[in-house]
C-alpha positions as CSV (number, residue, x, y, z in Angstrom):
1,M,61.2,142.7,101.3
2,R,59.2,140.0,102.9
3,H,60.8,136.9,105.2
4,L,59.7,133.8,105.1
5,A,59.4,131.5,108.4
6,A,60.2,128.4,106.4
7,R,62.0,127.9,103.0
8,L,61.6,124.6,100.9
9,V,64.8,122.0,100.2
10,I,64.1,120.6,97.5
11,T,65.2,116.9,98.7
12,G,63.7,117.1,102.2
13,L,60.3,118.1,100.3
14,A,60.9,115.0,97.8
15,V,60.6,112.9,102.0
16,A,57.8,114.6,102.7
17,I,55.4,113.3,99.2
18,A,57.3,110.0,99.1
19,G,55.1,107.4,98.0
20,T,52.2,109.5,96.6
21,A,54.2,110.4,93.5
22,A,51.1,108.7,91.2
23,G,48.2,110.9,92.7
24,C,47.4,113.1,95.6
25,S,48.7,113.8,99.3
26,A,46.8,114.9,101.6
27,T,48.6,113.6,104.5
28,P,49.6,116.1,106.9
29,G,51.7,114.1,108.8
30,L,54.1,114.1,106.0
31,A,53.3,117.0,104.4
32,Y,56.0,119.4,105.2
33,A,59.0,121.3,103.4
34,K,61.8,121.2,105.0
35,G,64.0,124.6,106.0
36,V,66.4,125.9,103.5
37,T,70.4,126.9,104.7
38,G,71.3,130.7,103.7
39,S,74.0,128.9,101.6
40,R,70.8,127.7,99.3
41,T,69.0,130.9,99.0
42,A,69.5,133.6,96.9
43,S,70.5,137.0,98.0
44,P,69.2,140.2,96.0
45,G,71.9,141.7,93.7
46,S,74.3,138.5,94.3
47,A,75.9,137.5,91.3
48,G,75.7,134.1,89.8
49,S,78.5,132.4,88.9
50,P,78.9,131.3,84.8
51,G,78.4,127.9,84.6
52,S,78.2,125.0,81.8
53,S,76.7,125.6,78.9
54,A,73.1,124.4,77.3
55,S,74.5,121.1,76.1
56,S,76.2,120.1,79.3
57,L,73.5,118.3,80.9
58,A,71.3,115.6,79.1
59,S,67.7,115.2,79.6
60,P,66.4,112.4,81.7
61,T,63.1,110.8,80.5
62,V,60.8,113.7,81.2
63,G,57.7,112.5,82.8
64,A,59.1,109.5,84.4
65,V,61.8,110.6,86.7
66,N,61.2,111.2,90.4
67,A,64.1,113.1,92.5
68,T,66.0,110.9,94.8
69,V,66.5,111.3,98.7
70,P,69.7,111.5,100.7
71,A,69.9,109.0,103.6
72,A,70.7,112.0,106.0
73,E,67.7,113.9,104.7
74,Q,65.2,111.3,105.9
75,S,65.7,111.6,109.7
76,K,64.5,115.9,109.3
77,T,61.5,117.0,110.8
78,A,58.8,119.3,110.1
79,P,59.3,122.9,110.9
80,A,57.4,124.4,114.1
81,G,54.8,127.1,113.5
82,P,51.2,126.5,112.8
83,S,50.0,123.6,109.9
84,I,46.7,123.3,108.4
85,T,44.0,120.7,108.7
86,I,44.1,118.9,105.4
87,V,40.5,117.9,104.6
88,G,40.4,116.0,101.4
89,A,42.2,117.3,98.4
90,P,40.8,119.5,95.5
91,K,38.7,118.0,92.5
92,A,38.7,117.9,88.8
93,V,42.1,118.9,88.7
94,K,43.1,117.8,85.2
95,A,47.2,118.9,85.7
96,K,49.6,115.7,85.4
97,A,51.6,117.3,88.2
98,G,51.7,120.2,90.6
99,I,52.3,121.1,94.4
100,L,50.7,123.7,96.7
101,V,53.1,124.8,100.0
102,D,51.7,127.1,102.8
103,A,54.6,129.6,102.3
104,T,54.9,130.5,105.5
105,T,55.3,127.4,107.4
106,G,56.3,125.3,104.5
107,Q,53.7,122.8,104.8
108,V,52.7,120.8,101.7
109,L,48.9,121.0,101.3
110,W,48.8,119.2,97.9
111,A,50.8,117.0,95.8
112,R,50.7,115.5,92.6
113,N,53.8,114.0,91.2
114,A,55.4,116.7,92.4
115,T,59.4,115.1,91.9
116,E,58.4,114.2,88.4
117,V,60.4,115.9,85.8
118,R,58.4,117.6,83.2
119,P,58.7,120.0,80.5
120,I,57.7,123.6,81.8
121,A,57.3,125.7,78.9
122,S,58.0,129.5,79.3
123,I,57.9,129.6,83.8
124,T,61.8,129.1,82.6
125,K,61.8,133.0,82.1
126,V,61.4,133.2,86.0
127,M,65.0,131.8,86.0
128,T,65.8,134.0,83.0
129,A,64.6,137.2,85.2
130,L,66.3,136.0,88.1
131,V,69.6,136.0,86.5
132,V,69.0,139.4,85.0
133,M,68.3,140.4,88.1
134,Q,71.0,139.6,90.1
135,A,73.2,141.9,87.8
136,N,70.8,145.0,89.6
137,Q,70.6,147.3,86.7
138,P,67.1,148.1,86.1
139,N,67.5,150.9,84.0
140,R,70.8,150.2,81.6
141,G,69.5,150.5,78.0
142,I,69.8,147.6,76.1
143,A,69.7,147.9,71.9
144,V,67.3,145.0,70.4
145,P,69.6,143.0,68.5
146,K,68.9,142.2,64.9
147,A,68.8,138.4,65.3
148,V,65.6,138.4,67.2
149,K,63.2,138.7,64.5
150,N,64.5,135.6,63.2
151,Y,64.4,134.0,66.0
152,V,60.8,135.0,66.7
153,A,59.9,133.6,63.3
154,K,61.9,130.5,63.5
155,Y,60.2,129.2,66.7
156,G,56.7,130.9,66.2
157,A,57.5,132.5,69.6
158,N,55.0,134.9,71.5
159,A,56.5,137.9,70.8
160,V,55.5,142.0,71.4
161,G,57.1,143.0,68.3
162,L,60.4,144.4,69.4
163,I,62.2,146.4,66.6
164,P,65.8,145.7,66.0
165,G,67.8,148.6,67.3
166,Q,65.3,150.0,69.0
167,V,66.8,151.2,73.1
168,L,64.7,149.5,75.9
169,T,65.9,149.3,79.7
170,V,65.5,146.4,81.4
171,D,63.1,147.1,83.8
172,E,60.6,147.6,80.3
173,L,61.9,144.1,78.6
174,M,61.0,142.6,82.0
175,H,57.7,143.5,82.2
176,M,57.1,142.8,78.6
177,M,58.9,139.2,79.2
178,L,57.0,138.2,82.7
179,I,53.7,139.8,81.7
180,E,53.0,138.7,78.2
181,S,55.8,135.9,78.2
182,A,57.3,137.7,75.1
183,A,60.3,135.9,73.9
184,D,61.8,138.6,71.9
185,A,61.9,140.3,75.1
186,A,63.9,136.9,76.9
187,Y,66.1,136.8,73.8
188,T,67.3,140.4,74.3
189,L,68.1,140.6,77.7
190,A,69.6,136.9,77.4
191,N,71.6,138.2,74.4
192,A,73.0,141.1,76.6
193,Y,73.7,139.5,79.5
194,G,75.9,136.1,78.6
195,P,76.8,138.0,76.7
196,G,75.2,135.8,73.9
197,L,72.6,133.2,74.6
198,P,75.0,130.0,75.3
199,A,76.6,132.0,78.0
200,F,73.6,133.4,79.5
201,I,72.0,129.7,79.5
202,G,75.1,128.6,81.1
203,R,74.2,131.0,84.0
204,M,70.7,130.1,84.2
205,N,72.2,126.4,84.8
206,A,74.7,127.6,87.0
207,E,71.8,129.0,88.9
208,A,70.2,126.5,89.3
209,T,72.7,124.4,90.5
210,R,73.5,126.8,93.3
211,L,69.9,126.7,94.7
212,G,70.0,123.1,95.0
213,L,67.5,122.7,91.9
214,T,69.3,118.9,90.4
215,H,66.4,117.8,88.4
216,T,66.2,121.5,86.4
217,H,67.8,121.8,83.4
218,F,67.6,125.1,80.4
219,T,68.3,125.1,77.1
220,S,66.7,128.2,76.0
221,P,65.8,131.4,78.1
222,D,62.2,131.2,77.3
223,G,61.3,127.7,77.5
224,L,60.4,127.4,73.5
225,P,60.9,123.5,72.8
226,Y,64.5,123.6,71.5
227,P,67.0,121.1,70.9
228,S,64.1,119.2,71.6
229,E,60.7,119.6,73.0
230,T,61.9,118.1,77.1
231,S,65.2,119.3,77.3
232,T,64.1,122.4,79.7
233,Y,62.5,120.8,82.3
234,S,61.9,120.9,86.1
235,T,59.9,119.5,88.6
236,P,56.7,120.9,90.8
237,A,58.9,121.0,93.9
238,E,62.1,122.3,92.3
239,L,60.0,125.3,90.6
240,V,58.2,126.1,94.0
241,H,61.5,127.0,95.2
242,L,62.5,129.0,92.4
243,G,59.5,131.0,92.3
244,E,59.8,131.9,96.3
245,V,63.6,132.9,95.3
246,A,61.9,134.9,92.6
247,M,59.5,136.3,94.8
248,E,62.0,137.7,97.2
249,Y,63.2,140.6,94.9
250,P,60.7,143.5,95.1
251,E,61.4,144.6,91.2
252,F,59.8,141.2,90.1
253,R,56.6,140.8,92.7
254,G,56.3,144.6,91.3
255,I,56.1,143.1,87.8
256,V,54.2,139.6,88.3
257,K,51.2,141.3,89.6
258,L,50.5,143.3,87.2
259,R,47.5,142.7,84.4
260,Y,48.6,145.4,82.2
261,Y,51.6,147.3,81.2
262,T,52.2,150.5,79.0
263,L,55.3,152.0,77.5
264,K,54.7,155.0,75.9
265,K,56.6,155.9,73.1
266,G,60.1,157.5,74.0
267,N,63.3,158.2,73.4
268,G,65.0,155.5,71.2
269,H,61.7,153.2,70.9
270,G,58.3,152.9,70.2
271,A,54.6,152.5,72.0
272,Y,54.0,148.7,73.7
273,S,51.2,147.7,75.6
274,V,51.1,144.7,76.6
275,T,48.3,142.1,78.9
276,S,49.0,139.2,81.4
277,S,48.9,135.6,80.3
278,N,48.0,134.7,83.8
279,E,44.4,134.5,83.4
280,L,44.2,134.7,87.6
281,I,45.7,137.9,87.9
282,G,43.0,141.0,88.7
283,Q,40.3,137.8,88.4
284,Y,41.2,135.4,91.0
285,P,41.3,137.3,94.3
286,G,44.5,137.4,96.4
287,V,46.4,136.3,93.4
288,V,49.8,138.0,93.0
289,G,51.6,136.2,90.1
290,I,53.4,134.8,89.1
291,K,54.3,133.1,85.5
292,T,52.7,131.0,82.5
293,G,53.8,128.5,79.9
294,F,52.7,126.5,76.9
295,T,54.0,124.0,74.6
296,D,52.5,120.8,72.9
297,A,54.8,118.7,75.3
298,A,54.2,120.6,78.4
299,G,50.6,121.3,77.8
300,H,49.5,124.4,80.2
301,T,52.2,125.1,83.1
302,L,51.2,128.0,85.6
303,L,53.7,128.8,88.7
304,F,51.4,130.6,90.8
305,E,51.4,132.7,94.2
306,A,48.2,134.1,96.0
307,V,47.5,135.7,99.7
308,R,44.6,135.7,101.2
309,G,43.7,136.4,105.4
310,G,47.1,136.4,106.2
311,R,47.8,132.9,104.5
312,V,50.1,133.0,101.8
313,L,50.4,129.9,98.8
314,I,53.0,129.0,96.3
315,G,52.3,126.4,94.0
316,D,52.2,125.2,90.4
317,V,50.5,122.8,87.7
318,L,52.4,121.4,85.5
319,G,50.5,119.4,82.2
320,S,47.2,121.0,82.2
321,P,45.3,120.0,78.7
322,P,45.4,122.0,75.9
323,T,41.6,122.9,75.8
324,G,41.9,126.5,76.3
325,A,44.6,129.2,77.2
326,G,43.0,129.2,81.0
327,A,43.7,125.2,81.5
328,G,46.2,125.9,84.0
329,A,44.3,128.9,85.5
330,Q,41.6,126.7,86.0
331,D,43.8,123.8,87.4
332,A,45.2,126.5,89.8
333,A,42.1,128.2,90.9
334,K,40.7,125.0,92.1
335,V,43.5,124.0,94.1
336,L,43.5,127.2,95.6
337,T,39.8,128.0,96.5
338,W,40.3,124.2,98.3
339,A,43.4,125.0,100.0
340,F,42.0,128.4,101.2
341,S,39.0,126.8,102.5
342,L,41.0,124.7,104.6
343,K,41.3,125.6,108.8
344,Q,44.4,126.5,110.8
345,A,44.7,123.5,113.5
346,S,44.4,124.2,117.1
């Protein structure tokens, strides 16, 4: 398990990018995330407490709300450690919002509307995976519920075609959910670990609260747009924190870095073969995950991490235009290429 020198506190991050929410931040003196306390960081194997149901929080006006910053946070200083000299900004990034952070020091290298609340689509499945992983039952067998077929058909969801009654392990379902973004796998996991979707969504929101993600809310385990297009939402800054927590789990890291996954026919289930929905995997040097998404309201979304030359960068782009399946990956690649070209401060 890796150890990060600096954790992200979302309220502190809001201070770092204050005044730049409408555009791109490239101000090295201000662009730092702050260290997170142990009580705000997930520990692999720890259980989240069940929380409120999906309907307990009302969605704010998505795309127009920015996180407020407590006065106590404004006095925090940047973490010690080497910083990167920021020159210019990435070119031709079409995403409506996003952020890129040096995961080792917490330095924010680039930000656009990073505290703005936006729909996140299938990046939601990162929280679903986190809640499931806390049970630490990768070999648990789960029967695919009958209701999954109607669920997928109702929402026109991306799926791998799970067959009701077949039994797959948590690990197998996690591969399908995270690599191909399969909603039927997410539904099956959520139904088992709620138990039932309402209870599981309550656990997702309780975990968001525990992590301090005060502008993040879930109404589904997969990011499908119900009960409305914007009812599941977060901010670029808070998603980076969620991504860092999930990437602390070796099993999560091991899955999201894969381009392909094949499950041979076995006892109680058929054969499945899936391909990553993340076009950066296996194509952009150093990318190690983590999750894509798309809905009409969210546009293309991508939470990503890349490691190159000892530099670990984590970020996201939200609202990339629906010009093609790789729109989010194209924006992320532009941001990463720019960031990896920056020099370490002397």
